[in-house]
N, C-alpha and C positions, 0 to 999 in steps of 0.2 A: 304502452307507457313505459316510463322509467318508473322504477320503484326508488323510494326515498331516500334509499342508501347510498344511492347514486349518484341523484340530483347535487349536491355539494362536487364530485368533482368534475360532471359537464359542466358548470356553472366557473366551475375554476381554470378547465378547458377552454371556454368560452369568453373571459378575461384574457387568458395568455394568447387565444390566438388574435385577437380583439389589439391588443398591445403591439404584437409581433407586426401585425398591418399594416398598424402608423408605423412603421418604423421601414416600415419597405417603400421603395421611393421618395424616404423624405416629405414633413409633412410640414415642418421648419424651413422658413425661409429659407435660415442660413445654409442651408445641406439643398436645396430644388436644384436640380438643372434648369437654365435657363436656355430658352431661346433668342436668336440673333446676335449673342457676342459673336459668332466667327465673322460676322461681316465688321466687326472691330478691326481683324489681323491684330497684329503687335500692339501689346504692352505699349505705354508709355510712358515710365513713370516720371513724375515730379519730386522729386528730394529740396529739402532746403540745405545752406551754405554748412561748414564744416565751424562750430562754433554756436550754432544754431542752439537753443534748448527747447523748440519744438521736435528738432530732427533727434537731439539726443533723447530725450523722452519717448518719444515715440520709437524708439529702437530698443529704447532697453524695457521697453512696455509688450515688445513683441518678443524678445530675448533672442535679437541681434547685434547686441550693441557691446564693445568689448569697455567693460568694466575699466580697464583700467587706462584705457588712449583716450578714452572717448568715441573711438573711428565705429565705424561700425559698418557691415561685409551690405552697400548698398548696391546693387544691376547692376550687369555693364551698359550703359549706352542712354543713362539717368539721366534727365536735365537738374541743374541745380536754380534756381529761383532764392535771391537775395532776400528776398521779406516775403509777405505774407500776401501783399496785392498781386507778385508776381506769380503767386504756387496759382490763386484762384484765374490771372488771366492766359494761361500758358491752357490750363484744366479748360480756360470756357473755349476757347483755341482749337481743341485738339480732341475727336469724340473715341482716341483714342487712350488719351490721359488719364491717370490717378493722383494723385495728389496728397494729405492732410495741412487741415493751418487751423488754426484757434478756433475753440467752437466759439467766440461771437461773434467771430469771421462777417463780411456781411459776405452776400454771394454773388446777389443777380442773378438774370434770369437763366442761365448756358452750364449752370453747373449745378447740382445736386449729391448732396449725402449719400452715404447709406447707413445701416444700420451694421452692426457689430455685437458678432455674438447673440442676433436677437434682441439686441435692448437700442434702441435710436437713440445719438447721441443731443439728449436734449443734457438741460440743469438739471433737473426730477431724477433724474439716474445718475446724475455724477452724485447727486447729494448723496441719494439711494444707495452707493455704490455699484448697479447693476452697468454701466459702462467702465467697462474694461479698459479706452484708455483717456486717464484724469493725469492730472499733473495739475503742483505747485506752483504758485507765482510768486517769489518772494521777491523780498524787497533787502541786503545785503550791506554793511558798513567796516569800516576797517577806524579800532581803538572808539573814541569817544566821540559821541554827536553830538555836534553843538546843540545851544536855547534851538535854534532854527527847525535844523533839524530835529532832536526830541522832540519840540512842536508837534512835527509837519507829522515823527510819524504816531503820537500820542492822537491824533486826526486819525491815521491813516483806519487802524485797531479800534478807533470804537466809532464815532459817529459817519466814516468814513464808509461802513461796511455796511448800511445802508444804500448804498452807489453799487459797493460790490456785486452786491446778492439782485440787484434788475438781470443780470448777464452771467453771473458767475457765481460761484459756490460760496460762502462768505464763512471766514472760520469760523466764528460767534456772534452771538447777536450786538447790534448795531448799540449805542450807548451813549450818551448825550457830552457835546464837549468844548469846552469850556477854553477858546486859545491866552495861551499868555502875555501872547501877541509880540514873540521876540520878530528883531525884526532881522533882517537878508536873505541871501538867496541858496537854495536848496539845489544843488547841481545834480542827477541821475541822466547814469547814462544806460545802455545797456537793451535787453528784449523788445525786439519789434511787434511780437506776442501779448509781453503784458505791456507792452507802452500805450494805446488806446486805453484801459482799463484807468494808469496811473494818470492819465495827461485828465480824463473825467478827473478824477481826487484832486490833484494842482488845481485844477479849475476852482471848484468849489472851496481847499481850502482858503482860495487866494481871497474869494471874498468875503468869510472869515475874518482871518489874518489878514489885515489889509497894507501890514507892517512888510513882506512876506512876497518872495516870485520864487517860484519853482522853474525851475529850466533844463529842461528835457533834450537828449540827446540819447536813438538812437543807433546798436549797431549790430549788436545779438548778446546772448545769454552770458557765452564765457567774457567776450568787449567788456560786459557791466562787469564781469564781476573780476577782473584783472585791473580795469580799470579802478575798484573800491581800492583792490590791494594794494594797489600807488599811489593812490589820495589821486588822484587823475578829476575822483568826482564823492560826493557824499555818502550817493546813497547808488549801489546797482540794484539792476533789473535784470532778475534773473526765470524764466518761461520751465524749472528743471530741479528735479533735485538738486541741490549742493553735494560734490563728493564729498570724499572723506578730510582727505589735505585741506579743502576748502572750509568745510566746515572746522578746523582747528584754526585756521587764522582771522578767519571775519566770525564777526557778528549778525544774522541775517531774521529775517522773521518771514514768512507764510502769512501772505496775507490776502489771496483769495483760492482758490482750486478750481481749475479747468476744461474742461474735457476736449482733446483731439481729432478734428471732425474729422474722416474720409470722404473724397469729393473725387468725384468724376463729372465728366459730360453729359447735359442734360438727355441727349440721345444716348449714352449708354445704357441697356433694358437692365443691367442689373439694379439691386434692391437691396441686398445683404450680403455680404460677406460675413466668412467667419475667422480669428488674430491669428489662423496656421495658414488658412487663404493670403490675406496681409502678404504674414511674415515669406511667406515663398513669392509674391507679386513682387514684394521691391528688395529681395535679394536675388532677383532673377534666375528663381528655379520654376514662376509660371511666363512663359516668355509669350505665348498669344494666349488673347482672352477665352480663346475656344477651351483653352487645357481649363481651365475651371473646371466645367462641364464632368472633364473624362477625370477627375480627379472624387465627383460626387454620381459617377454612375454607381 
């Protein structure tokens, strides 16, 4: 029988042993070895085109972007998709593929999302800051907004936030909107990721202000920002943080926050990854899927 003076030491030993055992072999989903990865063969990275706000944000958040040039160290042999739907299509058709898209994207049955650093890509985790891959949706402009553009922006930042919160994280609470009924056309260019949200906002705004129309042309974030700088559109859409020089040349508002979902084929047995594993996958340091398990030994 233990003497009372040794009991606290013994209990401390048991607690220490329990914590040590819980760390051995990995109880966290993000570091557990996964059977069946070897059958997938080589990793097929699916990235976005240069200029994409999603690509820029993804690389920046994971620490492999060149902050000056905006370029990233993409893996050799990576497929380049020109829009969100193309990323989903490529991943759905290849069991070895991995890509990334806006969290609000409809994925279909052949694609699934991965948990990142133990947090699922949900709106709740974007709002509470637990999900690592989160970025802003911005509307940018150069010079003074005309009357109808100003009216639209008041709507987006006010009552429009009730639409934002359906699929994204709003920047603040929705407030009632009374249009001044300005007439004219609002032209918006840019991000394919931000476009679905901005379209929904535009359609609702047009029902409120019947004197206005909103025309949206998609390209990518850099294209939208450049078009706004050059006066080729009234507003540019961007799905990334603005660079310092862009902030100096443009006015902008963050209209929503979005998560970047990491997606793989539904046949991939992997359910969770760490940020470091993602960085290695998308920079070509992990070439074969089975190499993930080597890093988890």
